[in-house]
PLY file of the C-alpha trace (Angstrom):
ply
format ascii 1.0
element vertex 245
property float x
property float y
property float z
element edge 244
property int vertex1
property int vertex2
end_header
-2.64 -12.62 -29.18
-1.42 -10.99 -25.93
-4.18 -10.08 -23.49
-4.88 -6.44 -22.70
-4.15 -5.56 -19.04
-7.10 -4.54 -16.89
-5.92 -0.91 -16.87
-5.63 -0.80 -20.67
-2.79 -0.67 -23.16
0.45 1.18 -22.30
-0.32 4.89 -22.71
1.82 7.68 -24.12
1.91 11.25 -22.78
-1.36 13.04 -23.50
-3.36 9.82 -23.89
-4.00 8.70 -20.31
-7.43 7.22 -19.64
-9.63 6.84 -16.57
-10.77 3.35 -15.57
-14.57 3.59 -15.49
-15.43 -0.10 -15.22
-19.03 -0.22 -13.86
-18.24 -3.29 -11.74
-15.28 -1.51 -10.15
-17.31 1.64 -9.48
-20.10 -0.44 -7.96
-17.67 -2.34 -5.73
-16.07 0.92 -4.60
-19.50 2.30 -3.79
-20.30 -0.71 -1.60
-16.90 -0.47 0.10
-17.41 3.22 0.81
-20.90 2.65 2.21
-19.62 -0.11 4.51
-16.71 1.98 5.76
-18.86 5.05 6.43
-21.50 2.92 8.16
-18.86 1.49 10.52
-17.24 4.84 11.28
-18.53 6.23 14.60
-18.53 9.85 13.43
-16.36 12.90 13.98
-12.70 12.54 13.05
-13.11 8.83 12.37
-15.86 9.48 9.85
-13.71 12.07 8.09
-10.76 9.68 8.01
-12.90 6.89 6.57
-14.28 9.20 3.87
-10.82 10.48 2.94
-9.41 6.96 2.90
-12.17 5.79 0.59
-11.54 8.76 -1.73
-7.83 7.89 -1.99
-8.72 4.23 -2.59
-11.14 5.15 -5.36
-8.77 7.59 -7.07
-5.87 5.12 -6.96
-7.97 2.57 -8.83
-10.03 4.65 -11.29
-7.79 7.65 -12.03
-5.27 7.72 -14.92
-2.70 6.35 -12.45
-4.18 2.93 -13.20
-3.51 3.37 -16.92
-0.06 4.85 -16.34
0.89 1.81 -14.24
0.72 -0.31 -17.39
3.61 1.66 -18.85
5.66 2.50 -15.75
6.75 0.29 -12.87
7.13 3.44 -10.77
3.47 4.31 -11.35
2.41 0.84 -10.20
4.55 1.24 -7.07
3.03 4.68 -6.53
-0.43 3.12 -6.76
0.54 0.45 -4.23
1.98 3.04 -1.84
-1.17 5.17 -2.02
-3.28 2.14 -1.18
-0.99 0.78 1.57
0.30 3.97 3.19
-2.58 6.42 2.73
-5.93 4.72 2.03
-5.39 1.73 4.33
-4.40 3.66 7.51
-7.18 6.20 7.02
-9.84 3.54 6.47
-8.49 1.40 9.30
-8.53 4.35 11.71
-11.98 5.47 10.63
-13.81 2.17 10.41
-11.74 -0.58 12.05
-9.45 1.16 14.54
-11.80 1.37 17.51
-11.08 -0.35 20.79
-11.40 -4.08 20.81
-9.44 -7.27 20.67
-6.22 -6.60 18.66
-6.55 -8.47 15.33
-3.24 -10.38 15.38
-0.53 -7.76 15.02
2.33 -10.19 14.37
0.34 -12.16 11.82
-0.80 -8.94 10.15
2.77 -7.65 9.79
3.91 -11.00 8.40
0.98 -11.19 6.00
1.63 -7.71 4.64
5.34 -8.48 4.18
4.55 -11.72 2.36
2.07 -10.04 0.01
4.42 -7.12 -0.70
7.40 -9.31 -1.58
5.39 -11.92 -3.50
3.71 -9.42 -5.83
6.97 -7.61 -6.58
8.77 -10.70 -7.79
9.07 -10.59 -11.60
6.87 -13.66 -12.24
3.80 -12.77 -10.13
4.16 -9.12 -11.09
4.02 -9.93 -14.82
1.08 -12.31 -14.24
-0.99 -9.43 -12.85
-0.86 -7.83 -16.31
-1.86 -11.00 -18.14
-4.99 -11.86 -16.14
-7.71 -9.68 -14.62
-8.23 -12.30 -11.91
-4.55 -12.15 -10.95
-4.63 -8.35 -11.07
-7.46 -8.24 -8.52
-5.88 -10.99 -6.42
-2.81 -8.74 -6.18
-4.81 -5.71 -5.07
-7.01 -7.71 -2.71
-4.08 -9.30 -0.89
-1.90 -6.18 -0.79
-4.66 -3.82 0.32
-6.33 -6.40 2.54
-3.16 -7.17 4.48
-2.31 -3.45 4.70
-5.77 -2.76 6.15
-5.32 -5.65 8.59
-1.90 -4.33 9.67
-3.09 -0.76 10.17
-6.20 -1.83 12.09
-3.98 -3.90 14.39
-1.54 -1.01 14.85
-4.30 1.45 15.73
-5.79 -0.92 18.29
-2.48 -1.94 19.87
-0.81 1.49 19.91
-2.41 2.71 23.16
-2.34 -0.42 25.35
0.91 -1.91 23.96
3.08 0.78 22.32
6.11 -1.51 22.59
4.40 -4.19 20.45
3.25 -1.56 17.94
6.80 -0.18 17.75
8.26 -3.63 17.09
5.76 -4.39 14.31
6.31 -0.97 12.72
10.08 -1.40 12.88
9.89 -4.84 11.24
7.69 -3.41 8.49
10.05 -0.47 7.94
13.00 -2.86 7.60
11.31 -5.22 5.13
9.88 -2.40 2.99
13.20 -0.58 3.02
15.05 -3.75 2.05
12.74 -4.48 -0.88
12.90 -0.86 -2.02
16.69 -0.89 -1.80
16.95 -4.11 -3.79
14.77 -2.64 -6.53
16.69 0.65 -6.54
20.17 -0.84 -6.51
19.59 -3.77 -8.87
22.14 -3.59 -11.71
19.61 -4.50 -14.39
15.86 -4.09 -14.99
13.83 -6.98 -13.58
10.47 -6.32 -15.22
11.25 -6.14 -18.95
8.46 -8.62 -19.68
6.03 -5.78 -18.90
7.97 -2.50 -18.81
10.23 -2.77 -21.84
12.08 0.21 -23.26
9.33 0.74 -25.84
6.74 1.56 -23.18
8.92 3.54 -20.75
10.80 5.63 -23.33
7.85 7.94 -24.19
7.88 8.98 -20.52
11.58 9.85 -20.59
12.74 6.84 -18.57
14.71 3.73 -19.35
13.41 0.48 -17.80
16.20 0.60 -15.20
15.53 4.25 -14.32
11.82 3.48 -14.01
12.60 0.57 -11.67
14.95 2.73 -9.60
12.28 5.39 -9.20
9.77 2.75 -8.12
12.23 1.33 -5.62
12.81 4.78 -4.13
9.05 5.33 -3.79
8.85 2.17 -1.70
12.13 2.63 0.15
11.78 6.24 1.31
8.08 6.94 2.04
7.32 3.43 3.30
10.48 3.08 5.34
10.26 6.55 6.86
6.57 6.26 7.78
6.94 2.98 9.63
10.25 4.05 11.19
8.52 7.17 12.55
5.73 5.00 13.97
8.31 2.72 15.58
10.06 5.69 17.23
6.75 7.11 18.43
5.74 3.77 19.93
9.13 3.33 21.57
9.00 6.85 23.01
5.54 6.24 24.46
6.64 2.92 25.96
9.71 4.54 27.56
7.66 7.40 29.02
5.24 4.95 30.55
8.10 2.90 31.97
9.63 6.00 33.54
6.36 7.23 35.05
6.37 7.14 38.88
4.30 4.43 40.49
1.41 5.85 42.60
1.84 5.34 46.32
-0.23 2.47 47.65
0 1
1 2
2 3
3 4
4 5
5 6
6 7
7 8
8 9
9 10
10 11
11 12
12 13
13 14
14 15
15 16
16 17
17 18
18 19
19 20
20 21
21 22
22 23
23 24
24 25
25 26
26 27
27 28
28 29
29 30
30 31
31 32
32 33
33 34
34 35
35 36
36 37
37 38
38 39
39 40
40 41
41 42
42 43
43 44
44 45
45 46
46 47
47 48
48 49
49 50
50 51
51 52
52 53
53 54
54 55
55 56
56 57
57 58
58 59
59 60
60 61
61 62
62 63
63 64
64 65
65 66
66 67
67 68
68 69
69 70
70 71
71 72
72 73
73 74
74 75
75 76
76 77
77 78
78 79
79 80
80 81
81 82
82 83
83 84
84 85
85 86
86 87
87 88
88 89
89 90
90 91
91 92
92 93
93 94
94 95
95 96
96 97
97 98
98 99
99 100
100 101
101 102
102 103
103 104
104 105
105 106
106 107
107 108
108 109
109 110
110 111
111 112
112 113
113 114
114 115
115 116
116 117
117 118
118 119
119 120
120 121
121 122
122 123
123 124
124 125
125 126
126 127
127 128
128 129
129 130
130 131
131 132
132 133
133 134
134 135
135 136
136 137
137 138
138 139
139 140
140 141
141 142
142 143
143 144
144 145
145 146
146 147
147 148
148 149
149 150
150 151
151 152
152 153
153 154
154 155
155 156
156 157
157 158
158 159
159 160
160 161
161 162
162 163
163 164
164 165
165 166
166 167
167 168
168 169
169 170
170 171
171 172
172 173
173 174
174 175
175 176
176 177
177 178
178 179
179 180
180 181
181 182
182 183
183 184
184 185
185 186
186 187
187 188
188 189
189 190
190 191
191 192
192 193
193 194
194 195
195 196
196 197
197 198
198 199
199 200
200 201
201 202
202 203
203 204
204 205
205 206
206 207
207 208
208 209
209 210
210 211
211 212
212 213
213 214
214 215
215 216
216 217
217 218
218 219
219 220
220 221
221 222
222 223
223 224
224 225
225 226
226 227
227 228
228 229
229 230
230 231
231 232
232 233
233 234
234 235
235 236
236 237
237 238
238 239
239 240
240 241
241 242
242 243
243 244
């Protein structure tokens, strides 16, 4: 008998369910307490609180259940975690001054996690096992948090390094999103067959194309904008006159 995914059975319109797993809610509570405790206050405290709220909603809201039916919903969940919750939490709780936590390694780790979990085999495995499902989220969100914390810490002292890491991330996310969008056939039929996407008005290929666009456009544009901002800051500093000695 096929196992039921952590987020439930594929829903139909009007039957979406929240994920109110007590263990998940408890873990989110501990995560929120830790993030708020680390935040120094002011804008950073607000960012940490907002980041935690986005994290919690991405995991417990009906988006979790919808992601069982639609690849695009799963990508949307991943983008909320990686591009909204992670930078807010990193800025609020882990973005203070200190030794940069390995920017190059962080960018490489995030790229590896993103590509690995969007290959058809590992992706399908995350629906067959709760352990694999949480391994996916832990590695994707963990590496995103690592990357954003490194970017926040490096941005001021080394905008050129931050720009290079952001550009590399924009390229790899854009490439993966483009491959998913332009693929001539659906790659995830083992999970998102026509029977589960059709009630939502999408064929499996259209669902995959929408998911690819969600990764390609928001992810690529965000990191490209960061790269341009870092490059602009580096150029302004390079052009600044040297004080007379």
